[in-house]
N, C-alpha and C positions, 0 to 999 in steps of 0.2 A: 504494500500500500504506500502511495506517495505521501509526502509530508502535506501537500495541499489537501488531498482527500481526507487524511486524518484530521487536519485542522478543521475542515468543513464539518466533518461528522461531530467533532467536539463542540463546535459553535452551535450547530443545529440541536444537539442533545441538550445543551444548556438552555436554549430558548424554549424548547418543547417542555422542559421541566418547569417553566414559568407560565406557560400559556397553553390552553387546549384548543383555541380557535384555529381554524384552517382556512384563512382567506385565500382567494385566487388572484386578487388584485393588489399590486404593489405600487407605491407612489414615492418618488424621491423629490424632496423640496430643496430648491437652490437658494442662493444668496437673497436675503430679504424677504423670502417667500414662506418662511417658517410658520407664520401665523395661520396659514391654511390648516395647520394641525389643530387649531382651536375649534374648527368646525367639526372635528371628529369626536364622537362619543367614545372616549378611551376606556378600554377594558384593563389595559396594563401598559405602562411605559417603562422601558428598560434603558437606562443610560448606556451609551456605547462603552464606557470605561469598565462596565461590569461584565461585558460579553467576551468570552475567551476568543483571542485572535482577531478581534475587531479593531480597526483603527479608531482614532478619536479625532473629532473635528477640532480644528484650531482657528477657524476663520470667523470673524465677527459676522453675526447674522445667521449662524448655524447653531441650533440648540443642542444637537448631539444626543438624540435619543431615538429608540425604536418604539413605535406606537402600534399596538394592536387595538382596533376599535371598529366603529361603525360610521360610515359616511353615506348619508342619504339612503339608509336602509340596507347597505351592502357592507359585509365584513372586508376590511382593508388592513394592509400592513404598510405603515408609513415610516420612511426615514426622514426625520426632521433634522436636516443637515447631511451633507455628503462629504466626500474626501476628494482631494485634488493632487495631481502629480506634483504641483509646485510646493506643496506642504512638506515634501521630502519622502512621500510614499512612492513605492514602485507602482507601475501601471497595474500589476496584478493585485496589489493591495487596494488600489482605488476601486477596482471592479469586484473585489471579494464579496461585498454585501449583496451584489446582484446574484452571485452563485448561491449564497445563503438563502436568498429569497426563493430561488428556483427550487431548492431542496426542501423548502418549507411549503411548497405547493403553489407558488405564484406563477401564473402563466401569462398575465398581462401586466406590463410595466408602464407607468405614466411618469414622465420626467418633466421637470421645469428648470429653467435657468435664467440668469441675468446675462444679457449679451450686448455687445456693441453693434449698432447698426452701421452698415457699410454703404449700402446703396442709397441713392437719393430719395427713394420712395419710403424710407424708414424715418420715423420720428420718435423722440423720447416718449415712452409710455405705450408704444404699440405692442401688440401681442403678435408674434410671428410663429405660425405653425411650421415646424421643421419637416420639410418634405424629403430632404437628403442631407448628407454631410460629407465634408472633406476631412479625412483623418491623417493626411500625409505629414502633418506638422506636429503630431503627437506620437507617443510610444504605444504600439499595439500591445494590448494586455494578453494576447494569445501567443506572444513570442515564447520560445522554449518548448519543452516536450508537451505534446497534446495529451489531455486527459480524455480518452475516448469515452469514458463513462459520462462525461459532461457534454460532449459535442464532437462534431467531425473536425478533422485536421484543417480543412479548407472550407469554412462556412461561406455560403452565398450571401452577398450584401447588396443585391440588386434592388431590394425593397427593405431598407433598414427600418423605415417608419411605416406602420401599417396604413395602407390606403383606406381600408374600411373604417378604422378608428378616426382618421382624418376627416372622412366624410361625415361621421357622426358628430364630431365637434363643430364642423362647419354648419351643420343643420341646427345645432344648439345655439351657436352664435347668431345665426340669422333670426331665429325665433325670439332672441332676447336683444336684438339690435346692437350686437357687439361686432365691431369691425375687426376682422382678422387679416393680417398679412400672412404670406407664406413664402418660404424660401430655403436656401441652402445655408447650413450652419458650418462654419469652418472652425475646427478645434485647434487650439494652441496650448502650449504648456503653461504660460504665465510665469511668474506673477506680475510681470510688468504689463501695463497697457501698451498697445502697439504704437510704433512710431508712425509718422505720416507716410513714410515710404512703404512701410509694411501694410498699412491700410490700402494703399494704392495697389499693392501686389495682390492682396486678398480680393479687392474689387475686380482686378483683371482676371483672376482665376475663377470668378463666378460666385464668390461668397457673398451672401446677403447680410450675414451677421457673423460675429466672431466671439468666441468665448473659451473658457478654460476648463470646461467640464463636459459631461453628457456623452461624448463620443466613445470613450472607453467603456462606459456603462452599457451603451447600446451594442457595441461589438460583442461583449460577453453575453448580453441578453439574447442576441440573435444566435450566438454559438450554442446556447443551451435551449433553444427552441421557444423563446418567449416572443410575444407580440408587443411592439413598442409604439408608444405615442409620446412626442416631445414638443414642448412649446417654449419659446424664448420671450422674456419681457425685455424690450429694447430700452436699456437704461442710459445709453449715451450714444452719440453719433461720432463715428470715427473720422469721416471726412468733414472737418469742422474749421471754424475760423482760427486764424493763426494765434490769437491771444487766448483761446479757450483751452483749458486743460481738463483732465478727468480725475475725479477723486472717488475713492471707495464709498465715502459717505453719500455722495450724489447717486451712486449706483444703488445703494440700499434704499434711499428715499424714493427713487423712481420705481423700484420694484414694489415698495410698500404701496405706492399710489395705484399701481395696476392690480393689486392683489384682489380686490372685490370681484373684478371680472374673471380673473383666473380661478378664483374659488368657485364661482358659479359654473364655469365650464367643466372643471374637474368633477364637481359634485353631480352635475347632470349626466356627464359621461359615465361615471361610476354607476349611477342609478340604472342606466340603460344596458349595462354589461351583464 
């Protein structure tokens, strides 16, 4: 047995010793979006630091706990806070919780993040449904020996984000007069915000938004057979005026302002699954 499989088994055994619920829907909340967890009727909350082999969130705006509860009548498993490569974790550690979720029975994964808008069509506060991603600027979490019990050596990524889930969210948005953008998310390592030259490169490559998360989680989720939906809150604009800079505090505020719409979309989507 590999060390990864042994660690996963120990993590799952610990969590199962704390909770009997078996949700099939998982949610990972990004920067400034943790208050969505307040909409969940929690059965139990487990701090990451108490879970064997689990990383610990170090970023402002990430609460760092695993929540089992009910959202709009459906049992869910929620990560209030995620992990990033820039925190010093390996790509495998960043995606470790996704594998834990799969072994706990999760087959649908909903992701949110804060991202920088790159294209002219993006404005601060927009919600962008991710239709595809570019992962070439991040470390692939599947590097190294493949765990055949978790997934195939060469997983197909032609549809990383479920078209059917995207259609469901678009219908929910239309019914509630919520304007959605859609586009390609380009993942980078961070933690620096991009230079102006880098934003121009991302624009040229076809990226609509850029961020420091989500891609590695999606790759591992697809590797182990999960259906994925992801959405970005556009918290800043990359192609910007010369005198304008970006701060993490502004990112958190923009994410907070967009949170009511994101909460409605996730809640209604969960109800229909």
